[in-house]
C-alpha positions in Angstrom: 196.2 222.5 -80.9 195.0 221.6 -77.7 191.3 221.2 -76.5 190.4 222.9 -73.4 187.0 222.1 -71.3 185.3 224.0 -68.9 186.2 222.6 -65.2 183.6 221.0 -64.2 181.9 222.6 -60.9 182.9 221.1 -57.3 180.0 218.7 -56.2 178.1 221.1 -53.4 177.7 223.5 -56.7 176.2 221.3 -58.9 173.9 219.8 -56.3 172.7 223.3 -55.2 172.0 224.0 -58.7 170.0 221.2 -59.4 168.2 221.5 -56.3 167.5 225.0 -57.5 166.6 223.7 -60.9 163.7 221.4 -59.4 162.6 224.0 -57.1 159.1 224.8 -59.0 158.5 220.8 -57.9 159.7 220.2 -53.9 158.8 223.9 -53.0 155.1 223.4 -53.4 155.3 219.8 -52.1 156.8 221.0 -48.8 154.4 224.2 -48.5 152.0 221.1 -48.9 153.3 218.7 -46.4 154.0 221.8 -44.2 150.2 222.9 -44.1 148.8 219.1 -43.7 151.0 217.9 -41.0 152.1 221.2 -39.6 148.8 222.6 -39.7 145.6 220.9 -40.8 146.0 217.5 -38.8 146.7 219.6 -35.3 143.6 221.9 -36.1 141.2 219.3 -37.1 142.2 217.6 -34.2 141.4 220.5 -31.8 138.2 221.2 -33.5 136.7 217.1 -32.5 138.3 217.9 -29.4 136.1 221.4 -28.9 133.0 219.6 -30.5 133.3 217.1 -28.0 133.2 219.6 -24.9 130.4 222.0 -26.5 127.2 220.3 -24.8 129.5 221.0 -21.8 130.4 224.2 -22.2 127.0 225.4 -23.3 125.3 224.0 -20.0 127.7 226.0 -18.0 126.9 229.0 -20.2 123.3 228.6 -19.9 123.7 228.0 -16.0 125.6 230.4 -15.9 123.3 233.1 -17.3 120.3 231.8 -15.3 122.6 232.8 -12.3 123.4 236.1 -13.5 119.7 237.0 -14.3 118.3 235.9 -10.6 120.9 238.0 -9.2 120.4 241.1 -11.9 116.5 240.6 -10.5 117.7 240.4 -7.1 119.9 243.6 -7.6 117.3 245.7 -9.1 114.7 244.4 -6.1 117.1 245.4 -3.4 117.3 248.5 -4.9 113.3 249.4 -4.8 112.6 250.5 -1.6 108.8 249.2 -1.7 110.5 246.1 -1.6 112.9 246.7 0.9 109.9 247.9 3.1 108.0 244.3 2.4 111.2 242.6 3.3 111.6 244.3 6.8 108.1 244.2 7.7 107.7 240.2 6.7 111.0 239.9 8.7 109.2 241.7 11.5 106.0 239.3 11.1 108.1 236.3 11.4 109.9 237.4 14.2 106.8 238.4 15.7 105.2 234.8 15.1 108.0 233.0 16.1 108.0 234.6 19.6 103.8 233.6 20.1 104.7 230.1 19.3 107.5 229.7 21.7 105.7 231.9 24.1 102.8 228.9 24.1 
């Protein structure tokens, strides 16, 4: 009687089966590599860059905030009729003083 042996699977199929059987090892390793190289390192580099720029950005923010407060105060003042009248009178007095000084 003749013995029948199973025909071995071709090499690509055996390699695929081996890769699938080892997937609990290489899938987490691949995920860890992706996070560390593709995500963590660039994020840490960007964090360092932003921390280095922080003082300049905060200074610009403070300066802009001060400018905004000054402009807001001027805007509120020009909406006040008493302020506008005082400015008009002050300008009139300055013009009168300039005319007196140039006439002497």
